N, C-alpha and C positions, 0 to 999 in steps of 0.2 A: 384864562377860563376856557378858551376854545381849545388849548392843548389838552386840559383836562377831559373835556368833551370827548374829544377824538381817542384818547387813551381808553375811556369807558367803552365807546363803540367799537373800537378794536378789540376790546376783551369780549365783547358781546359776540363779535364775529367767530374769535377762537373758542368761546365756549360752544357756539352751535356747532362749529366742525368737530370738535371734541364728542359732541353728544351723537354724530351720524356714523354710528359704528355700523358698518355693513351686517345685515343679517340675513343669511340665505334663507329662501324660501324652502320651508319644509311642509309637503303635502300633508294634511291631515292633523299638523300641529300648530303652523303658522294659522293664525286668525285672518281670514279674508273678510273684511268689512263690507257692508253693503253700500257705505257712504263715509264720507269723512273729509276733514280739511286736508290741503297739501300745502304745508308751510316750509318756507326756506329760510336762508340766512337773512335775506333783505326784509322778510316779514318781522323777524325777531328784533332786527336792528331798529326797524320803523317803530315798533312798539316802544322800545326802550327810549328812543329818541323824543317821540312825543312826552313820555313820562319825565325825561330830565327837563323838559320844558314845561312842566306840571300843566299840560294842556288836558285838563280834566272834564272840562264841558265842551258843548259844541262851539267851534270857532273856525280858525283859518283851514285846518284840514278838512273840516265838514264841508267848508263851501267849495274848497278845490275839488273835493271828489265828487260833489253833486253837479259841478261843471263840466267836469271830465266825463261822469257817467252818462249825463244827459245828452252830451254830444255823441258818445259811442253809441247810445241806443237811439239815435235821431229824434230826441224830444227836447222841447224848448226849456222844461223846467225839470228838476229832480229835487225831492225834498227826502232828506235822511230821516228814518224813523228808528225807534228801538228794537223793532223786530218786522218781519213780514206780515205777520198776523196785525200788528198795529197798522202797517201800511194798508191792508184791506179794510181795517175799520175806518181809516182816515178817508179812503177813496170813496167807500159807499156813504159815510157819513156826510161828505162833501156834497153829496146829490141832495141832501136835505135840507141844505142852507138857504135861509129866507132870500139871500142875495140873488138865487135864482128864480126868484117870483113864481111865475105860474108853472114853471118847468119843476119846480122842487119836488122831491118825493115826500109824502105824508104818510103818516101811520096807516096802514091797510092796504097801502099800494103794493103790488106784486113785483118780483124780481125773479126772473128765469135763471136757473142754474142747474146743474147736473147733480144725481142722487149719489153716484160713485166719485167720491172725491175727499178731500181733506176738509175737517170741520172749520178751520178759519176762513175759507172761501165763503161759507154758509152764514157762520155766526153773525157776523155784521148785518146781515138781513134781519134777523130776529132781534139783535141788539137795538136796531133802530125803529123796532115796531112795524116792520114791514113782512110780506108774507113771501117765503120761498116757493117756487114753482119748479117741482122737480122733473126733469126729463132723462131719458136712458142715454146709453153710450152703446157704441158699437164694440165687439170684440175684435181683437187685433190692433186697433188703432186707440182703443179705450177713451175716445172722445165722442161727444154727441155730432149730430148732423144740423145742417141748416133746415132740413124739413122737420125734424122734430121741434126745434125751437120756434119755427113759423106756427106749427100746430099749437104751441103753448101760449101765443101771445093772445091776449084778451083785453076787455075793456079797461081793467085795473093794471095791466102791465105798463111798467115805467121804465124798467131797466134789464139789463142782463149782465152778469157776472159769472164767468166761466174760467177754469184754469186750463192751461195746456199741459196735458196728462203726461207726466213723467219725460218733459221735453218735447213731446210730440204735439204739433200745433193742431187745434182743432181748426175747422174750416172757417178761419177767422174773417176773411175777405167777404165770404158770403153773409156771414152772421152780422158783420158791420153794415153790410149794405141793407139788410132786414131792419136793424136798428136805425138807420138813417131814415128808411120808408116809413117807420111807423114811429118816428121821433121819440126813439127810447135811447138811454143812455148805455153805453158799453164800456164795462171794466174787463180789462184782460189780466187776470191772475198770471203772470210771467215768472212766478217764482222759481219753478222747474225748468224753465225754458230760456234763459238768457243765452241769446246768441242763435235760437233757432230762425229759420225762415219760412216763410209761406209765400208762394209765387214770387219768391226772391226778395220779398220784404221782411224785415225783421219783426218777429212777434214783439208785442208790446207798444207797436206803433200804429194799430189799426183802432184802437179803442179811444173814447174821451180821456181815459186814465188807464194806467197799468202800475202793476205792484211786482216788487223784488223782494226776496229775502236773502240774508246775509249769513244764516245759520251754517254752522260747519257742514251740513249735508249738502249745501248748494254750490253753485258754479264757482261763485267767489264767496269768501267768508270775512266776516269782522268779529267772529265768536257769537255775537247776536248782532240783529241790526236789520234793517229792511229800507225800502224807498217807494215813494209814489212818483210817477212820472206822467208827465202830460204836455201837450202843446197849447192847451187852452188856457191862456193866462189868467182868466177869470176863476177857473177852477183851481189854479196854481194857487192863487192868493187865498182862496178859501180853506186848502188843505193846510197851508202855511199857519194859517190863522188857527186852525182846530188843533193842529200839532202843538202850537205854541201857546196854550192856555186859554184860547180862543180870543187872544188880544187882537186889536185892529191894527195897531201899531206894526210896522214892518222892519223897524230899527234891529240890527243886531244887537247882542249883548255888549256893552261898552260903547254903543252909539247913542246919542241923545237926542239929535234932532235933524235926522237925514232929510226930512221933508220941510223943513225950515218954516214950519209952522206947528211946532209941538204943542205950543200954548193958544192955538186959535181955533181950535175944533169945538164944535157943539153938536152933540149925538144924544140920542135919546133926551131923558129929561135931565140929564147932566147939566150942571151949570157950564155957561160958555167959558171956553178957556181951559177946561179940565184936562189935565197931563194926558197926552195921547198915547203914552206909554202906558196908561192904565186905564184905557177904554176897551171894553171887551164885546165885540160884536157877534161871536158865537159862544156856545155853551161846549167849552173845548177840553182839551187834555193837555199833559205835558208828556209827549211821546218822542221828545228828540233824543238823538245818538249822541255820542261824545267824540272829542277828537282823537282820542285813543283808538276807539273803533275806525275812524275815518282814515287815520294814518295807516293801519293795516289795509284797509280797503283800498288805498292808493297803490300799494305795493301789489296786491293781489290783482287789480285791474291790469296792471303790466303783463299778466300771465294769462289773461283771459283767453286770448287765442289758442295758445297752447293747450289749456285744460279743455277747450272745446274740441280741439283735434283730437285730443287723448280720449275722451268720452265717445266721440264718433267712431274711432278705430276699435276701441274696446267692445262696443256694442256690435259692431260689423263681425269683428272676431268670434264673439261668443254666438251670434246667429248663425254664422257660417258653420260653427262647431255642431249646431244643433239642428241643422238643416232637415235632416231625413228621420229626426227621432219620432216614432210614433206617439200619438195619444196626448201630445203637447199642441196648444195653439200659440204659435210664435207671433211675436210683435210685428207689426208693419208701420211704417212711416205714412202718415195721412198723404193721400195723393196731393203732389203739388209743394210738397213740404221738404226740408233739408233740417231735421231736427237736430238739436244741441241737448242730446239725450242725458237724462238725469238717472234712471235705470234700466234694467232688462226684465221686463215683465213676462210672465209665463202664466197660462192657464192650462190646468189638467182638464181634458175633455170629460164632461160629465158621461158616466158610464165606463170610464177607463179602468183597466184592472189594477189599478192603484189611486190612492186618493192624493190630493195636495198635502194633507198632514203627513202622510207617509214618507212623500218625496222630500218635504221640508225637513222632517226629522232626519232623515238620511243624510242631507247637506249639512244641517247643524251640529250633527255628530263629526263631520269632517271639518269643523271650523269654518263653513262657508254660510256666513250669515244672510240672512233673509229677512224680508218685511212683507207685511201685506199690503195691497192696495188701498193703503190708507184706511179709511172707514168702512169700505166696502158700500153698500146700500145705505147710506146716512138714515133714511126713513125707518131703519130697523135698529137703530142705536137708541139706548135708553134716555139720552139726552134730548131726543127729538121726537119721541113718541107722542107726547102731548102736545107738542108745538104747533102753531097754526101752519098749514101748509097745503099745498095743491099738488097733485101728481097728474100729467097728462101722458097717457099711453101707459104701455106696460114697462115695468122695470126689469124685465126678465135677465137681460144682460147684466144689470147691477147686481141683482140675486146670484147670478153664477159667478160673477166676480166675488161676492162675499163668500161663497162657499169653495171656489176653485183656482183663486188667482193669488200670486204672490210675485215679488221681484227679487232680484240679486244685483250686486253691484257691477258697474262699468267706470266708477269715478277714476281720476287721475293717479290716485295711489296705487291702483293695481298694475301689477305686470302681466306681460303676455303669458307667463308661466302661469300666474294666477287664474287668468281668464281660461286657459286652456284646462287647468285642473277643475275648474266650475263644469266646463262643458263635459269633460270626461266622466266626471262624478254623476251628473244627470243621466248620460249615456249607459253608463254601468247600471245606475238603478233602474232604468226604464227596462233594459235587457233582462234583469234578473226577474222581470214581473211578466215577460212575455210567454 
């Protein structure tokens, strides 16, 4: 049997090598994607190997990945989910758990976030009957500031959830200090920023909870997938329960009596001795990932450092190539940070002799993929117009982002030649409009 297995895996390696036909980069013809997965021979073999073992549910690979990823990011616990969006939902929903007693978030409580971002950072606030409080961000860093967050704290404020924008850390140490002073929970949406540092400390390690996405656009991929991380064991237990149907039992599938008292519990108004595997202490979900995904995640994790280095190198190369181009606001790292960049964001100055749309059209015609800075000002999106919310201060920069901002790729699948072509194309367009 093992011989058959090795024959199959050897065939998979050969198949992968046969598929890797070198294709020269042809400017204007070869598509330059803004993001994408970088997959190699080991990734393909890992997926097939998991399939050969019929590991179709969460199991050993999932637990191994959770353990390794938690260590890599400096947290005590990691829980895999089926997406980064689900990770955000679980993280915020965990704060509504009755197990938190007086600290639990209740309908009508407020959660501070930024207006310029991705919907799945904000949606869990509304999905839990809470009220988002929107603050503005700075141009260049595309992050909010501790002063803005402090001004937004009111008598109903109970938590803060903010994403590190395109891999660039928000001033998370200062905002974590604010949270501690006001007895607020802090969730870091770290989906775009795995490996970023603030004051020499990994992002995702400052808050009570942190989330990560493994969608193909992100630093690591499982195809789909996400993760909730924390060093608070009580919160970790709540997250696990919510992810796994809301059950109270912590036995893995296939385990029956890890606590050695499966039939000795009495909870709620259930009869004494009710099977603990079927006692539910939360109104939960089923948001687990599978071992197929985790097997891919494990091989991707081995390459994380090289992926981060490539992102940083491509970002710096592109910025150097655009350094003196007029009418463009170039991105800057938040002071004190060392970002693991997700993308390269550009804002066309209001009043420039060309528009964002014109520049984007020029780049797209050259097969250079572009993306908006997600939803722009979320309060202007149709889904949120009639939703309860509060705004503190003006959202001037969020509006500028909505009108004038986009980003291009710097992910590890891009070559130096591609990055240089992006820079040259931007320069050519701007020069033609001066």
